[in-house]
Every structure is written in C-alpha cells, then in structure tokens.
C-alpha positions in Angstrom: -15.0 20.9 10.3 -16.8 17.5 10.6 -16.3 15.5 13.7 -13.6 12.8 13.6 -14.4 9.2 13.2 -12.3 6.2 14.0 -9.8 5.4 11.3 -9.7 1.9 9.8 -6.3 0.1 9.8 -4.8 0.0 6.4 -2.2 -2.1 4.7 1.3 -0.5 4.5 2.8 -0.5 1.1 6.6 -0.6 1.3 8.9 0.9 -1.4 9.6 -1.5 -4.2 13.3 -2.2 -3.8 15.4 -3.8 -6.6 15.5 -7.0 -4.7 11.8 -7.1 -4.3 11.3 -6.5 -8.0 13.8 -9.2 -9.0 12.0 -11.6 -6.8 8.7 -10.7 -8.4 10.2 -11.2 -11.9 11.7 -14.6 -11.0 8.5 -15.8 -9.5 6.3 -14.7 -12.4 8.6 -16.5 -14.8 8.6 -19.6 -12.6 4.8 -19.7 -12.4 4.5 -19.5 -16.2 7.1 -22.2 -16.7 5.5 -24.5 -14.1 2.0 -24.1 -15.6 3.4 -24.9 -19.1 5.3 -27.9 -17.7 2.2 -29.3 -16.1 0.0 -28.6 -19.1 2.4 -30.3 -21.5 3.0 -33.4 -19.4 -0.7 -33.8 -18.6 -1.6 -33.5 -22.3 0.8 -36.2 -23.3 -0.3 -38.4 -20.4 -3.9 -38.2 -21.5 -3.0 -38.5 -25.2 -1.0 -41.7 -24.5 -3.8 -43.6 -22.8 -3.0 -42.3 -19.3 0.1 -44.5 -19.2 2.4 -43.6 -16.2 5.4 -44.5 -18.4 4.9 -41.2 -20.2 6.2 -39.2 -17.3 9.5 -41.1 -17.4 9.8 -40.7 -21.1 9.1 -37.0 -21.5 9.5 -35.6 -17.9 13.2 -34.9 -18.4 12.7 -33.2 -21.7 10.0 -30.8 -20.4 12.0 -30.2 -17.2 14.9 -28.9 -19.3 12.6 -27.0 -21.5 10.8 -25.4 -18.6 14.0 -24.4 -16.8 15.2 -22.8 -20.1 11.9 -21.0 -20.5 12.1 -19.7 -16.9 15.5 -18.2 -17.6 14.4 -16.5 -20.8 11.1 -15.2 -19.3 13.0 -13.8 -16.3 15.0 -11.7 -18.7 12.1 -10.4 -20.8 9.9 -9.8 -17.7 12.7 -7.8 -16.1 12.8 -5.4 -19.0 9.0 -4.9 -18.9 7.4 -7.5 -21.1 4.4 -7.8 -18.8 3.5 -4.1 -19.0 1.3 -4.6 -22.1 -0.5 -7.7 -23.2 0.9 -7.7 -26.7 4.5 -7.4 -25.4 3.7 -10.4 -23.1 2.3 -12.3 -26.0 5.4 -11.7 -28.2 7.8 -12.4 -25.3 6.0 -15.6 -24.3 5.9 -16.9 -27.8 9.6 -16.2 -28.5 10.7 -17.6 -25.1 8.6 -20.7 -25.5 9.8 -21.5 -29.0 13.5 -20.9 -28.1 13.2 -23.0 -25.0 11.5 -25.8 -26.9 14.2 -25.8 -29.5 16.9 -25.9 -26.8 15.1 -28.6 -24.7 14.4 -30.8 -27.7 18.0 -30.5 -29.0 19.3 -31.4 -25.5 17.0 -34.4 -25.4 18.1 -35.7 -28.8 21.8 -35.2 -28.2 21.5 -36.8 -24.7 20.0 -39.8 -26.3 23.3 -40.5 -28.2 22.2 -39.0 -31.5 24.7 -36.9 -33.5 23.9 -33.5 -34.9 22.6 -34.2 -38.4 20.2 -32.4 -40.8 17.5 -34.9 -39.8 17.8 -33.9 -36.2 17.3 -30.2 -37.1 14.1 -31.1 -39.0 12.9 -33.2 -36.1 13.5 -30.3 -33.7 11.6 -27.9 -35.9 8.8 -30.4 -36.3 8.5 -30.8 -32.6 7.3 -27.2 -32.3 3.9 -28.2 -33.8 3.8 -31.7 -32.2 5.6 -32.6 -29.0 6.1 -29.0 -27.8 2.9 -27.4 -29.1 0.9 -27.6 -25.9 3.9 -26.3 -23.9 4.2 -23.3 -26.3 0.5 -22.4 -26.1 0.5 -22.7 -22.3 3.5 -20.4 -22.0 1.9 -17.8 -24.2 -1.4 -17.9 -22.3 0.2 -17.9 -18.9 2.6 -15.1 -19.7 -0.3 -12.9 -20.9 -2.8 -13.8 -18.2 -0.8 -14.9 -15.1 2.6 -13.3 -15.1 1.3 -9.7 -14.7 -1.0 -10.8 -11.8 1.9 -12.5 -10.1 4.1 -9.4 -10.5 1.5 -7.0 -9.1 0.6 -9.3 -6.2 4.2 -9.7 -5.1 5.0 -6.0 -5.5 1.9 -5.0 -3.6 2.2 -7.6 -0.8 2.9 -6.3 2.7 2.7 -7.9 6.1 -0.5 -7.2 8.0 0.4 -4.2 10.2 -1.1 -0.9 10.9 -0.2 1.9 8.4 2.2 4.5 9.6 0.3 7.8 9.9 2.9 10.5 10.4 2.6 14.0 9.0 5.6 16.4 8.8 4.6 20.0 9.3 6.4 23.3 10.0 5.2 26.4 11.8 4.7 29.5 9.6 7.7 31.9 9.4 7.4 35.3 11.0 7.7 36.9 7.5 5.1 34.6 5.9 3.6 37.5 4.0 6.8 37.9 2.0 6.4 34.5 0.3 7.0 34.0 -3.4 4.1 34.6 -5.8 3.9 33.5 -9.4 0.3 33.7 -10.6 -1.5 35.8 -8.0 -1.4 39.5 -7.1 0.0 40.2 -3.6 -2.6 41.0 -1.0 -2.1 41.5 2.8 -1.7 38.3 4.9 -2.9 38.3 8.5 0.0 36.6 10.3 -2.0 35.9 13.5 -4.9 34.4 11.6 -2.4 32.3 9.5 -0.9 30.9 12.8 -4.4 30.0 14.0 -5.3 28.4 10.7 -2.1 26.3 10.8 -2.9 25.2 14.4 -6.4 24.1 13.2 -4.9 22.3 10.2 -2.6 20.3 12.5 -5.5 19.6 14.9 -7.5 18.2 12.0 -4.7 15.8 11.2 -4.4 14.7 14.8 -8.2 14.3 15.1 -8.1 11.9 12.1 -5.4 9.7 13.7 -2.2 11.3 12.2 0.8 12.0 14.4 2.3 15.4 13.5 6.1 15.8 13.6 7.3 19.4 13.5 10.3 20.1 11.3 12.7 22.7 12.8 11.3 26.2 12.4 12.8 28.6 9.8 11.4 31.9 11.1 13.1 33.9 8.3 12.3 31.7 5.4 8.9 33.0 4.3 7.7 29.9 2.3 9.0 27.3 4.8 5.5 26.4 6.0 4.9 24.8 2.6 6.9 21.8 3.7 5.6 19.5 0.9 7.8 21.1 -1.7 11.0 19.9 0.0 10.3 16.1 0.1 8.1 13.5 -1.7 7.4 10.1 -0.1 7.1 6.8 -2.0 6.5 4.3 0.7 9.8 3.8 2.4 11.6 6.0 -0.1 12.0 9.7 0.5 13.1 12.0 -2.4 14.5 15.3 -1.2 13.5 18.0 -3.7 15.5 20.8 -5.2 13.6 24.1 -5.1 13.1 26.1 -8.3 13.7 29.5 -6.7 16.8 30.5 -4.8 14.9 31.9 -1.9 13.6 28.4 -1.0 16.8 26.4 -1.2 17.8 27.0 2.4 14.6 25.2 3.5 15.8 21.8 2.4 18.5 20.9 5.0 16.1 21.0 8.0 13.5 18.9 6.2 16.1 16.3 5.2 17.3 16.1 8.8 13.7 15.4 9.9 13.2 12.7 7.3 16.5 11.0 8.1 15.5 10.9 11.8 12.5 8.6 10.9 13.4 4.9 11.0 13.2 2.6 8.0 13.4 5.2 5.3 15.7 5.4 2.3 16.6 8.9 1.2 17.7 10.1 -2.2 18.0 13.6 -3.6 17.4 15.7 -6.7 20.6 17.5 -7.4 21.2 20.9 -9.2 20.9 21.8 -12.0 17.8 19.7 -11.6 14.8 21.4 -9.8 11.8 19.6 -8.4 9.2 20.7 -5.9 6.8 18.3 -4.2 3.8 20.4 -5.2 4.5 19.2 -8.7 4.4 15.5 -7.9 1.1 13.6 -7.9 1.1 9.9 -7.2 -1.8 7.7 -8.5 -1.0 4.0 -7.8 2.2 3.2 -9.7 2.0 6.3 -11.9 3.7 9.5 -10.8 2.6 12.7 -12.6 5.2 15.4 -12.5 4.4 19.0 -13.4 6.8 20.7 -15.8 6.3 24.1 -14.2 8.3 27.2 -13.4 9.5 25.4 -10.3 10.3 21.9 -11.7 12.5 21.5 -14.8 13.3 18.7 -17.3 16.5 17.7 -15.5 14.6 17.3 -12.2 12.0 15.2 -13.9 14.7 13.1 -15.5 16.4 12.5 -12.1 13.1 11.5 -10.5 12.4 9.1 -13.3 15.8 7.5 -12.8 15.3 7.2 -9.0 11.8 5.7 -9.3 12.2 3.3 -12.2 13.8 0.5 -10.1 10.9 0.8 -7.7 8.2 0.1 -10.3 6.9 3.6 -10.8 6.1 5.2 -14.1 6.8 9.0 -14.3 4.6 11.0 -16.6 5.5 14.7 -17.2 2.6 17.1 -17.3 2.8 20.7 -18.8 1.9 23.3 -16.2 1.6 26.9 -17.5 -1.5 28.3 -15.7 -0.7 27.5 -12.0 2.3 27.5 -9.6 2.4 23.7 -9.3 0.7 20.7 -10.7 -1.2 20.2 -7.4 -2.3 23.8 -7.5 -4.7 22.8 -10.3 -5.4 19.1 -9.6 -5.0 16.2 -7.2 -6.4 12.7 -7.0 -9.1 10.8 -5.0 -8.3 7.6 -3.3 -9.9 5.6 -6.2 -7.4 7.2 -8.6 -9.8 9.7 -10.2 -8.0 13.0 -10.9 -10.0 16.1 -9.9 -9.1 19.6 -11.0 -9.9 23.0 -12.4 -10.6 22.4 -16.1 -9.7 26.0 -16.9 -6.2 25.7 -15.6 -5.3 22.1 -16.6 -3.3 22.2 -19.8 -3.8 18.6 -20.9 -6.7 16.8 -19.0 -6.4 14.0 -21.6 -3.2 12.7 -19.9 -5.4 11.3 -17.1 -7.5 8.2 -17.6 -10.2 9.6 -15.3 -10.6 13.4 -14.9 -13.4 15.0 -13.0 -13.7 18.8 -13.0 -14.6 20.6 -9.8 -16.8 23.6 -9.4 -14.4 25.8 -7.5 -10.7 26.6 -7.9 -10.0 26.0 -4.2 -11.6 22.5 -4.5 -8.8 21.1 -6.6 -6.7 20.0 -3.6 -7.5 17.1 -1.4 -5.4 15.2 1.1 -6.3 11.5 1.5 -6.6 10.9 5.3 -7.9 7.4 4.7 -9.5 5.5 1.8 -12.9 7.1 2.9 -11.8 10.5 4.3 -10.6 13.6 2.5 -9.2 16.9 3.9 -9.8 20.0 1.8 -10.3 23.8 2.0 -13.4 25.3 3.5 -13.4 27.7 0.6 -14.9 25.1 -1.7 -18.3 24.1 -0.3 -19.7 23.0 -3.6 -16.8 20.7 -4.3 -17.1 19.3 -0.7 -20.7 18.5 -1.3 -19.9 16.9 -4.7 -17.2 14.7 -3.1 -19.6 13.8 -0.2 -22.1 12.7 -2.8 -19.4 10.4 -4.2 -19.3 8.6 -0.9 -16.4 10.3 0.8 -16.3 11.8 4.2 -15.0 15.3 3.9 -13.1 17.3 6.6 -12.7 21.0 5.8 -10.3 23.5 7.2 -9.9 27.3 6.6 -6.6 28.0 5.0 -7.5 31.3 3.4 -4.2 33.1 4.5 -2.1 30.4 2.8 -4.3 30.4 -0.3 -3.3 34.1 -0.7 0.2 32.8 -1.2 -0.8 30.1 -3.7 -0.8 27.4 -1.0 -3.4 24.6 -0.5 -4.1 21.8 1.9 -1.5 19.5 0.3 1.3 22.0 0.7 1.2 22.2 4.5 2.2 18.7 5.3 4.0 15.6 4.1 2.3 12.3 4.9 4.6 9.4 5.7 2.7 6.1 5.3 
C-alpha cells in the first residue's frame, strides 16, 4: 500500500432539493428575460438616434413582455427544456413569441385602443419589427445561458471542507457462508479476512476518512458488504431492498446508523422492489443502475422516482455476467467508466469506457479527485491508472473477492 498524502479540501455538493431546483429554474428564466429586455431596449435606443425618450416609450411594453416571458420560461425549464439544445431552442422561441404577443396586446389595449382586426395585424407584424430583437435574444439566451445558470446554481455549495465519513461493518463470524451467484465456493480464511478488513479500514483512515462502524451482525454472513444496504446522493440516503431473503435482516442496523448522522434525508426502496447498492454507479448527475439478479425493475423505478426531483438521471444497465453492476465496472473521478469488457453487456451505454487488463481491477473507490483505492490483485490496472495521473492505494481483499466482493462493497462513503 502506498504511503498516505495530505488530502486536499474539496467542495461539498449537497443533495438537490425541490426548493433548490425551483430556485435554479426561476433564476435561469429571469436571466434569459433580463438579457432579452436589455437587448431589445438597447437596440431601439440605438436605432432611434440614442434618444432617452425611447426608454419611456417602450420600457413599459418590454417590461410586461419580459415578465410574461419569465413566467413561460419558468414552466418550460421546470419540465426539462434546458436538457437538450434543440428543446431549449423550441421552448425559447415559443415562449418569446407568445410573450411578445401578450405584451404587445397589453400595450395596445392600455393605450385606449379597442380590439379590432387592425390591432391583431399590428400585433402579428410586431413579431418581425418591434419585438424581433427581443425574440432573437430570448432564443439565444435560452440555448446558451439558461443551462449554465441551472448547472451553476445546482452545483453551488458554500466553501467548507467535504465530509469524509465511511460506514463499515466488521465481518460476520460465518462469513464463509455468504451468498454466491457467479463463482464456485472455495474456502475462506476467517482470520485472514478479519485482518484484511482491518487493513481496509486503516487505509481509509490513512487517507483522511473517519470510519463509523455499523452495529455488527455476527450471524448475517454477507453483512460486511455494507454498500448494498444504502446509497448516498449528497445529503440524501436511499436505503436499499436486498434481492435475496438472507440479506434483508441487514438493512435495519444500517438504516439506524444512517439516521444517526446529522443533516441527512432518508428514503427507502420498498418491496416488491429490490435494489442493492452494488448495482448503483454515480457519474456526475447520471446514475447507472444494474438490472441484475439482485435489483429488479420495480426497484429501479422507485429509485428513478426518488432521484428525479434532485436532478439525477437514472439509466438502467443490463447485468447478466456478474453479481452486481460494480462487480464489472466503476468510474474514475473524471467520469471515465472502467470495466471488464468481457463481462459488460452494453459498454456503448457509457460515453467513455476504458477496459482494464484484470477482472479485479474493475473496482475503484474515489478517496479524493487524485486518489483511488483498489484491490492489490490487479497490479497491471494499478499501473495503468497511475499512468493516467492518479495516485493508487492498494489493499489485499482476496478473502472477500472469493465471495464476489470488491473494494466498493466494504464501505459507504458519506460526502
């Protein structure tokens, strides 16, 4: 194992609450409307010989138009118009045109004019004259600025040190009886497994993580694989629902430990849904979920419903050649997915996929943006990742690998 180095303080990313998302949506719409208001009034000011009288003549009109546009954009951005540029273009154009029609109609009627056919023609004609710059500005700002504002607000966090907590649980006395799906059972050395678990926890502590022991479950063979019982999304903890009956008794003690941590919101996957944390891989705002023998469609559906208000997109991934999704792939801090090409059913689902030379090298734990924890059984992969600029810490977890475990299974990082 490499020697520890001082960790660099990182920014804490809180869970994206509905209120936070609503604020981001309202602000993005306000920025677009304000830019369009400024562009339209400035264009008319310049076009009319830079006469200050222009502001008094058309300021009220564009104020009403901009407020209307803000309301319309808030609605379309709330339903995801900024997710794709072409959706933003369509939403921006439709909102700008409708706002211009409403604003111009209000201006005409407020001036004492009655609703006549000529007024209707004037309103339509204003779309390519009086309101043209406003409409163009809305479309451009909705495509180019609104997504940036949304991302900035959702990603913003106060400057404070990142939480660095790791939930762990001591191996059960009957560890060797753990469930197996894709491997043949071979003897497990309990004493050696205990030593390896101690060294795993020591590696976390050496890298600046505080370990918190979940209540021991000495008769639940798989309880050491604590990751399967809870998945963290910033301040949101989602309690899993194990896919095998023998593991369902593990959940209660993990949930107690999670609820004892301040500042967390807890939600649960309920039966008949099943979901184990080993099937959940987070890459920025995308959450890949393995449709495996342990995680079913109902569990994925429930997770998607839980995470949608928090700004995450859930992508289901077929898993037929491994126990869990993270038994065959994980992700580097830069978002590159690494995995065993022979066991990944659909590598095309991932924007960047990098094969690793050893099956044990598929699993990495991000200890910091520069530091990875991985199995000592994959020296070629460790060398490859070191060559990519990462500092690699290795630990021997061979006894847990006999039970289809990996470095990610043995802890839950709370950040």
